[in-house]
C-alpha positions as CSV (number, residue, x, y, z in Angstrom):
1,M,21.4,13.9,51.8
2,A,19.4,10.8,51.0
3,P,20.6,7.5,52.4
4,K,22.4,5.2,49.9
5,T,20.4,2.1,49.2
6,K,21.7,-0.8,47.2
7,T,19.7,-1.9,44.2
8,P,20.4,-5.0,42.1
9,D,21.8,-3.0,39.2
10,R,24.0,-0.6,41.1
11,L,27.4,-1.2,42.6
12,T,28.9,0.7,45.4
13,V,32.1,2.7,44.8
14,E,34.1,0.1,46.8
15,E,32.6,-2.8,44.9
16,R,33.2,-1.2,41.5
17,R,36.8,-0.4,42.5
18,E,37.5,-4.0,43.5
19,L,36.3,-5.4,40.1
20,P,39.0,-6.4,37.5
21,A,38.9,-4.3,34.4
22,S,38.0,-7.4,32.4
23,T,34.5,-7.4,34.0
24,F,33.6,-4.1,32.3
25,G,32.1,-3.7,28.9
26,I,34.6,-0.9,28.3
27,P,37.6,-1.9,30.3
28,E,39.7,1.1,29.5
29,T,37.3,3.5,31.2
30,R,35.7,0.9,33.6
31,E,32.2,1.6,32.2
32,F,29.3,-0.9,31.8
33,P,30.1,-3.5,34.5
34,L,28.9,-6.9,33.4
35,V,28.9,-8.7,36.7
36,D,25.4,-10.3,36.8
37,A,22.2,-10.5,34.8
38,A,20.9,-7.1,36.2
39,H,24.1,-5.4,35.0
40,I,24.0,-7.1,31.6
41,R,20.4,-5.8,31.1
42,A,21.4,-2.4,32.3
43,A,24.3,-2.3,29.8
44,E,21.8,-3.4,27.1
45,A,19.5,-0.5,28.1
46,Y,22.2,2.1,28.2
47,F,24.2,0.9,25.2
48,R,23.1,3.9,23.1
49,Y,25.1,6.2,25.4
50,A,28.4,4.4,24.7
51,P,30.9,6.2,22.4
52,D,30.4,5.1,18.8
53,D,34.1,4.1,18.6
54,R,33.6,1.6,21.5
55,K,30.2,0.2,20.5
56,A,31.3,-2.8,18.5
57,A,33.6,-4.1,21.2
58,L,31.1,-3.3,23.9
59,A,28.4,-5.2,22.0
60,R,30.6,-8.3,21.6
61,R,31.4,-8.2,25.3
62,I,27.8,-7.8,26.3
63,L,26.8,-10.8,24.2
64,A,29.7,-13.0,25.3
65,R,29.0,-12.3,29.0
66,A,25.2,-12.8,28.5
67,R,25.9,-16.2,27.0
68,E,28.1,-17.1,30.0
69,M,25.3,-16.1,32.4
70,G,22.4,-17.4,30.4
71,V,20.9,-14.0,29.7
72,D,18.9,-13.5,26.5
73,V,19.9,-10.3,24.8
74,R,17.3,-9.5,22.1
75,S,18.5,-6.1,21.1
76,R,18.9,-5.9,17.3
77,V,21.1,-2.9,17.7
78,I,23.6,-4.7,20.0
79,R,23.5,-7.8,17.7
80,G,24.1,-5.5,14.7
81,W,27.1,-3.7,16.3
82,A,28.5,-7.2,17.2
83,G,28.1,-8.4,13.7
84,E,25.5,-11.0,14.5
85,A,22.5,-9.4,12.8
């Protein structure tokens, strides 16, 4: 088994478990953690894999958290789902 190495956009199981549900793009299923700039960019990159019925709320959460953290989200798709396009 390969050793587990920590990368900036990956949380350990323990770190993920300790996060409040409100830090996730989809809090009900604890998907798309939005804890820092790397995770916001990862959520932007993987947005297309989110269920369609959750995309609008996820897009709004990504943009709100990005604004708080000073991250520029340029995705027209995310802005469209959030109603900002």
